[in-house]
Residue, then its C-alpha position, 0 to 999 in steps of 0.5 A: m525612292s522605293r523602300r528597298k533602296l532606303r533600307a540599303i542606304e540605312d544599312d550602309e551608314i551602320n558602323h560595323d567597328r563598334w566591337l573594337v571599343s569593347y575589345a579595347d576596354f577589355i584589354t585595358l582591364l586585363f593590362a591593369f589586372f597584370v599590373v596589380m598582380y606584378s605589384i603584389a608579387s614585387v613587395n619590398n620585404a623591408k618596407y612591408e615589415t616596417l609597415a607591419e610593425s608600424l601598424e602593430e605599435a599603432f593598434l596593439p601598443h600594450e601587447k608584449k613584444n618578443t624580446p629575447e630574455p637576458q641571459p646570465i653571465p657564464e662563470q669563468s673556469q678561473p677567477t681573474t687575479i689582479q697583479p699588484i703594482v710594484l711601487d718604487n721603494p728604494t732602500a736607504e742604501e739605494k737612496q744614498k747611491r742614487q744621491q751620490l750619482s746625482d751629485e757626481i753628475l752635477k759636480e761635472r756640469r758645475g766643472l764644465k760651467k766653470v771651465s767655460e767662464n774661465l775661457e771667456e775671461v781669459l780670452e775676452p779680447y779675442i772674443d770681442d774681435n769675433l776671432v774666438s767664441v765659447k759655447r757651453n753644453d751640459f756634457w761639453v764646452e765648445l771653444e771655437m777659433k778662427s783659422d786666421l787667428l792661427f795660420s796663414s792662408g793655406q798653411a798648417e804651420l801656427s803663426q806667431k800670434a797663435f802661441p799666446v792664445l793656445k797658452k792661455i787655453a792650456e792654463v785653464i784646461r791643464l788640470l782637468p781630466n776631461m778628453i779634448n777633441v781638436e777639429g779642423h774645418t776649412d772653406n770649400i775653395p779647393i787646394d791641391n799642392v804637394d803638402f795638402p792634396s785636399n781640404w781633408d788634409l789641410s784641416a787634419a794638419r791644422a788640428t795636429s799642429v794645435v794638439r802639438q802646441l798643447i802638448q808643449n804647454n803640458i797638456k796630457p797627449e792621452r787627453l787629446a784627439v785630432v779630427g779633420y772635417g775638411e769643408f763638409h761641416p760649414i756653419a755659413d755660406n761659402n758663397t761669400e768671403e764672410g761665410r768662408f771666413r767663419n767656416r775656416r776655424v779650429l775647435l776644441v771640444l772639451m768632452s764630459q767624462a761620460f761621453a769621452r771614449y777614453g776619459a773614464s772606465d765603463e764603470e765610471r761612465s755608468r756612474l756619471l750617466n746613472i746607468e745600472r749595470 
């Protein structure tokens, strides 16, 4: 083979793409340069300040920090005044008045307690038969009587067995000044006849009959009031016979003078309730 042909073959085997390697290296360095520049440009200020403070504390621990000097408290234009606390120091006359008021309240409570005990004593047979109950409160006494003790079914006229019961009650409460509310209650069975179009009418009529009999037993009429609640204040389940029996009742509520509308004047009521007018 001639020398010329051999040289031509060697020239064909030479790689003419070697410049791509250098170009790629240059582009890589250029990319790394821009990445570094971007990183420097987007430094987190908060992290940078934290790092700077940490380095400062590490290398300059005894340097005096730039802390603000304390400022004096400005003087007020007017001095603050403390209001004195007024202590309750009643005079001897006020103490005596308060004691009298307390004594009156306690006296009335003792009177109501005595009344309830007397009613329980004279009505003990009826209480034992669950026909009568007596409940006591600081400001009233509640005497509950089952309607079956006083009336026939659906009637408002007192039965014969009601008269001795009401007579015993009148003997206990006759000399007291307290107001008496007489409340009538029924069960929820509707009633609709000529005499009583509704349970409202029946309950009010029964309470009225009791009031009339109390007046016959020398209870002053101005002490008495009639209230008819119908079936709307039950104390037991109206779906059972026992519950309906308990709901048919008449209540005598002996009111405290301080709460009775007509039992005391405004001045007397204020004294009983210890209210300054």
